[in-house]
C-alpha positions in Angstrom: -9.3 3.9 20.8 -6.5 6.1 19.6 -4.9 5.4 16.2 -1.5 6.1 17.8 -0.5 6.8 21.4 2.0 9.5 20.3 1.6 11.4 17.0 5.4 11.2 16.5 5.1 7.4 16.3 4.0 8.0 12.7 7.5 9.1 11.8 10.5 6.8 11.0 12.8 6.2 14.0 15.6 8.0 12.1 13.3 10.8 10.8 15.8 13.5 11.6 18.1 12.3 8.8 15.4 11.0 6.4 14.1 13.0 3.4 10.3 12.8 3.9 7.9 14.3 1.5 4.2 14.1 1.1 0.9 16.0 0.5 -1.1 18.1 2.9 -4.6 19.5 2.7 -4.3 23.3 3.1 -7.7 24.6 4.2 -6.7 28.1 3.3 -6.2 27.0 -0.3 -9.0 24.4 -0.3 -6.5 22.1 -1.9 -3.3 20.1 -1.6 0.3 21.3 -0.9 3.4 19.4 -1.6 5.4 19.3 1.6 8.7 18.2 3.1 9.7 17.6 6.7 12.5 20.0 7.8 13.2 19.7 11.5 10.0 20.3 13.5 8.3 22.0 10.5 6.4 20.9 7.4 7.4 23.3 4.6 5.3 24.0 1.5 7.2 23.3 -1.8 4.2 23.9 -4.1 5.7 27.0 -5.7 8.6 24.8 -7.0 6.6 21.5 -7.4 2.9 22.0 -7.8 2.4 18.3 -7.7 4.3 15.5 -6.0 4.8 14.1 -9.5 6.7 17.3 -10.4 9.0 16.7 -7.4 9.6 13.1 -8.2 10.3 13.7 -11.9 13.1 16.2 -11.0 16.6 14.7 -11.7 17.4 15.0 -7.9 14.2 14.8 -6.0 15.9 14.4 -2.6 18.1 17.4 -3.2 15.2 19.5 -4.3 13.2 18.5 -1.2 16.0 19.7 1.0 16.7 23.0 -0.7 13.5 24.3 -2.5 12.2 27.6 -1.1 9.3 27.3 1.3 6.1 29.0 0.4 4.8 28.6 4.0 5.2 26.2 6.8 3.3 24.4 9.5 4.2 22.8 12.8 4.9 19.1 12.2 3.5 18.1 15.6 0.3 20.0 15.0 -0.3 18.5 11.6 0.4 15.0 12.8 -2.0 15.5 15.7 -4.7 16.9 13.4 -4.2 14.0 10.9 -4.6 11.3 13.5 -7.6 13.0 15.0 -9.4 13.3 11.7 -9.7 17.0 12.0 -10.6 19.7 9.5 -7.3 21.6 9.8 -4.1 21.1 7.9 -3.6 17.3 7.7 -1.7 14.8 5.7 -3.0 13.2 2.5 -1.8 10.2 0.7 1.7 10.8 -0.6 0.6 10.3 -4.3 -1.2 12.5 -6.8 -0.9 12.0 -10.5 0.9 8.6 -10.3 -1.1 5.6 -11.3 -1.8 3.3 -8.4 -0.6 -0.2 -9.3 -0.2 -3.3 -7.2 1.8 -6.6 -7.6 0.0 -9.7 -6.2 1.1 -13.1 -5.2 4.7 -12.1 -4.5 5.2 -14.1 -1.3 4.7 -17.9 -0.9 2.5 -17.6 2.2 0.1 -15.2 0.6 0.2 -17.1 -2.7 -1.1 -20.2 -0.8 -3.8 -18.1 0.8 -5.0 -17.1 -2.6 -5.1 -20.7 -3.6 -7.1 -21.4 -0.4 -9.6 -18.6 -1.2 -10.0 -20.1 -4.7 -10.6 -23.7 -3.3 -13.0 -22.4 -0.7 -14.9 -20.5 -3.3 -14.9 -17.4 -1.2 -16.6 -19.2 1.7 -14.7 -18.5 4.9 -16.3 -21.5 6.6 -14.5 -23.8 4.2 -11.1 -22.0 4.7 -9.7 -24.3 7.4 -10.4 -27.4 5.4 -9.0 -25.9 2.2 -5.9 -24.6 4.0 -5.1 -28.1 5.4 -5.5 -29.7 2.0 -3.3 -27.1 0.2 -0.5 -27.0 2.8 -0.4 -30.8 3.0 0.0 -31.0 -0.8 2.3 -28.1 -1.7 3.0 -25.9 1.3 6.6 -26.6 2.0 7.6 -27.4 -1.5 7.4 -23.9 -2.9 9.4 -21.7 -0.4 12.7 -21.9 -2.3 11.5 -22.1 -5.9 12.4 -19.0 -8.0 9.6 -17.8 -10.2 10.1 -18.4 -13.9 13.0 -20.8 -13.3 13.3 -24.3 -14.8 12.6 -25.7 -11.3 9.4 -23.7 -11.2 8.4 -25.2 -14.6 9.1 -28.7 -13.3 6.9 -28.0 -10.2 4.1 -26.8 -12.5 4.2 -30.0 -14.4 3.9 -32.1 -11.2 1.0 -29.9 -9.9 -0.8 -30.1 -13.2 -0.5 -33.9 -13.2 -1.9 -34.1 -9.7 -4.8 -31.6 -10.4 -3.4 -29.0 -8.0 -2.5 -26.2 -10.4 -4.0 -22.8 -9.9 -4.1 -19.4 -11.6 -2.4 -18.0 -8.4 0.4 -20.5 -8.7 0.8 -19.4 -12.3 1.6 -15.8 -11.4 3.4 -16.8 -8.2 5.8 -19.3 -10.0 5.5 -18.5 -13.7 7.6 -16.0 -15.7 5.1 -13.2 -15.5 4.1 -11.5 -12.2 0.6 -10.2 -11.5 0.5 -6.5 -11.7 -2.8 -4.8 -11.7 -4.3 -1.3 -11.3 -5.3 -1.0 -7.7 -7.2 2.2 -7.7 -7.8 5.4 -9.8 -5.4 8.4 -9.8 -5.9 10.6 -6.7 -8.2 8.1 -4.9 -5.8 6.9 -2.2 -6.4 7.8 1.4 -3.6 8.8 3.8 -2.7 8.3 7.4 -5.5 8.9 9.9 -8.3 8.4 7.3 -10.8 5.7 7.3 -10.1 2.6 5.1 -13.0 1.0 3.5 -14.4 -2.5 3.1 -17.5 -2.7 0.9 -20.9 -3.7 2.2 -21.7 -7.4 1.8 -18.2 -8.6 2.3 -17.9 -11.0 5.3 -14.3 -12.2 4.8 -11.7 -9.5 4.2 -8.4 -8.3 5.5 -5.7 -5.6 5.4 -2.6 -6.2 3.2 0.4 -4.5 4.7 2.9 -3.6 2.0 5.9 -1.5 1.0 4.9 0.7 -1.9 7.5 2.1 -4.3 7.5 5.5 -6.0 8.5 4.8 -9.7 9.0 7.8 -12.0 8.3 7.8 -15.7 11.8 6.7 -16.7 11.5 3.6 -14.5 13.7 4.8 -11.7 12.6 3.9 -8.2 13.1 7.0 -6.1 11.4 6.3 -2.8 9.2 4.1 -0.6 6.2 4.4 1.7 3.8 2.1 3.5 0.6 0.8 2.0 -2.6 -1.0 2.9 -4.0 -2.9 -0.2 -7.4 -3.6 1.4 -8.8 -6.9 0.1 -12.2 -8.6 0.1 -11.3 -12.3 0.2 -14.8 -13.6 -0.3 -15.2 -11.6 -3.5 -11.9 -12.6 -5.1 -12.4 -16.2 -3.9 -15.6 -16.5 -5.9 -13.7 -15.6 -9.1 -10.4 -13.9 -9.9 -12.3 -12.0 -12.6 -13.9 -10.1 -9.6 -10.5 -8.7 -8.6 -11.5 -5.1 -9.4 -14.6 -5.5 -7.1 -12.4 -7.1 -4.4 -9.7 -4.4 -4.6 -11.0 -1.1 -5.9 -13.6 0.4 -3.5 -14.0 3.7 -1.9 -11.1 4.2 0.6 -9.6 0.8 -0.1 -6.1 2.0 -1.0 -4.1 3.6 1.8 -0.6 5.1 1.6 1.6 7.0 4.0 2.2 8.8 6.2 5.2 10.1 4.1 7.1 9.1 1.1 10.8 8.5 2.0 13.0 9.5 -0.8 16.2 7.6 -1.6 19.4 9.3 -0.7 22.8 8.3 0.8 21.1 7.1 4.1 18.3 5.1 2.6 17.9 3.2 -0.7 16.5 0.1 -2.4 18.8 -2.3 -0.5 17.2 -1.0 2.7 13.8 -1.8 1.3 14.9 -5.3 0.4 15.8 -5.9 4.1 12.8 -4.2 5.5 10.5 -5.8 8.1 6.8 -4.7 8.1 4.6 -5.0 11.2 0.8 -5.3 11.1 -1.3 -4.6 14.2 -5.1 -4.8 14.3 -6.9 -3.7 17.4 -10.7 -4.2 17.6 -13.3 -2.5 19.6 -14.3 -6.1 20.7 -10.9 -6.5 22.4 -9.4 -8.6 19.5 -5.7 -8.1 19.0 -3.6 -9.3 16.1 0.2 -8.6 15.8 2.3 -10.0 13.0 5.6 -9.3 11.3 6.6 -9.9 7.6 9.9 -9.4 5.9 10.7 -8.1 2.4 13.6 -10.6 2.5 11.0 -13.3 1.7 9.6 -11.7 -1.4 9.7 -14.0 -4.4 10.5 -11.3 -7.0 12.9 -8.4 -6.5 11.3 -4.9 -6.5 13.2 -4.0 -9.6 11.7 -7.0 -11.4 8.2 -6.0 -10.3 8.7 -2.4 -11.4 10.0 -3.5 -14.8 6.9 -5.7 -15.3 4.7 -2.6 -14.8 6.7 0.1 -16.6 9.0 -0.2 -19.6 8.9 -0.4 -23.4 5.7 -2.3 -23.2 3.9 0.3 -21.1 4.7 4.0 -20.3 3.4 6.0 -17.4 4.3 9.7 -18.1 3.4 10.7 -14.5 5.1 7.7 -12.9 3.4 5.2 -10.6 3.1 4.0 -7.1 3.6 0.3 -6.9 2.4 -1.8 -4.0 4.8 -4.7 -3.9 2.6 -7.4 -2.4 2.1 -8.8 1.1 3.5 -11.7 3.0 0.9 -11.4 5.7 -2.5 -13.1 5.2 -4.1 -13.3 8.7 -5.6 -16.7 9.4 -6.2 -16.4 13.2 -9.8 -17.2 14.0 -12.0 -14.2 14.9 -15.3 -15.5 16.0 -16.4 -18.9 14.7 -13.7 -21.6 14.8 -12.2 -22.3 11.4 -13.4 -19.1 9.7 -10.2 -17.2 10.1 -9.7 -13.5 10.3 -12.0 -10.8 9.0 -12.3 -7.1 9.8 -14.9 -5.6 12.1 -16.0 -2.0 11.6 -14.0 0.2 14.0 -10.8 -1.8 13.8 -7.6 0.2 14.1 -5.0 -1.0 11.6 -1.3 0.0 12.1 1.2 -0.8 9.5 4.8 0.1 10.5 8.4 -0.2 9.7 11.3 1.5 11.6 12.6 3.3 8.4 9.1 4.4 7.1 7.1 5.1 10.2 3.5 4.0 10.9 0.4 4.1 8.7 -2.6 4.1 11.0 -6.2 4.0 9.9 -9.6 3.0 11.2 -11.9 0.5 9.3 -15.3 1.5 8.1 -17.7 0.4 5.3 -16.7 1.9 2.0 -20.2 3.3 1.6 -19.8 5.2 4.9 -16.3 6.6 4.3 -16.0 10.2 3.0 -16.8 10.1 -0.7 -13.9 10.6 -3.1 -14.8 13.9 -4.9 -11.4 15.6 -5.6 -10.3 14.2 -8.9 -7.9 15.4 -11.6 -10.2 18.2 -12.9 -10.6 19.5 -9.3 -6.8 19.4 -8.8 -6.1 21.3 -12.1 -8.8 23.9 -11.3 -7.4 24.4 -7.8 -3.8 24.7 -8.9 -4.8 27.1 -11.7 -6.8 29.3 -9.4 -3.7 29.5 -7.1 -1.5 30.5 -10.0 0.7 27.4 -9.6 0.5 26.0 -13.1 3.1 27.4 -15.6 3.6 26.6 -19.3 
C-alpha cells in the first residue's frame, strides 16, 4: 500500500507561492542539509544556515530562504519519491533540528473529553464505551463554549467538583494554565515517509494529527508544519504520570513534510482557520477518514506559545510546538465498544491544503530504525564539512 498515490500530494496546493523549507539527508555528506523549495528544485542553504535553527533565527527567515545562495540542488520530484519509498538516497527529514519539541495537550473539547474517558476507563479500552457514555451524558455539551480560565470556567469547575466529576484533564482544559510538555528529545523527530512508532505492549493507541508551530527564541511564531503526536491511550489512561512513557518512544514524534514560513501569502490567521484531515488505511481493509478544524481550538496559538516560552522559560534555539488535536478516533476496530487502535502496517496521512500531507507507516517503536544521530553527531558532521563558524 503506497503512502501517497502521487509524490506531489505531499506539497501544499499552493506550493508554487509558498516558502517551504526543511531538512534533507545528503548521503554524500552523511548528514543533513537545510533546504528550500524553489520551483522544481530543492536547494541547499547549508552554507548560509548550517542548521534550520540558524535560518529561523534570522530576522527575515522567509526572505533568506528565497535569496540565499544555493550550495547544491536536487530534483524535488526525485527527493519526494525517494522519501515516500523509504530509500537510501537524498530524502526529507523532519523539519526541525535544534529546536526543543514541545506539545500542548487538551486544547480541544472533544479530545479533552477523550482524556477524561481514558482516565475513567483506567486505560482499559474494553471499558471505553461505558465511560464515554457516562462522561458525555454528564458534561459533554456543556463545555463547548466555555473559555479556559474564565469566570464561567471557574463556575463550571465548582459544579463538577460538587458532583464528583472533576478531572485533571478538565483542569488543564478549562483552568488558567494549559498543559505544555516536552514531547520528545531534540533531533529525535521523524519526517515524511518514515515509520512512526507505537511501543510494544500497547493495545490502545492512536495518531494525533496536529498543526505544529515553529517558535524562535524571541517568542515569534515564524512558520507551521504538520505533526503526528503519537499517543498510547492505555498507558496514559493508567496514570497521567505515565505521560512520558505514553508520548516519548522511538519514532513517536513525526513532523513534515516541510515547514511553511510565514510571509505575505500565509500567516498565523491562516493557521487559525486551518482544517486538518486524518486518514488511516489498514492492511486489514480498515479505513478511517476524519476532519478537524483549528477554529475549534480552546486556546489561541499565541497563548499556547506564550505558556511555553517567555520570561519564565527561555529556549535559545527556539521550539517546535504541537498545538493539540481535535481528533480522537472512537470508531470501533475489532471488538465492539473497544474503539480505535492502530495495527502495525497502518498508513497514516495527515493533510491540510496549505501545508501538504505528512504520510507515514505504523510500526512498533522497537522495530523502527533506531535514533542514533544526536547533537554530538550533528556538531561533528557540520564541523567536518567546514560549516561551523565562530
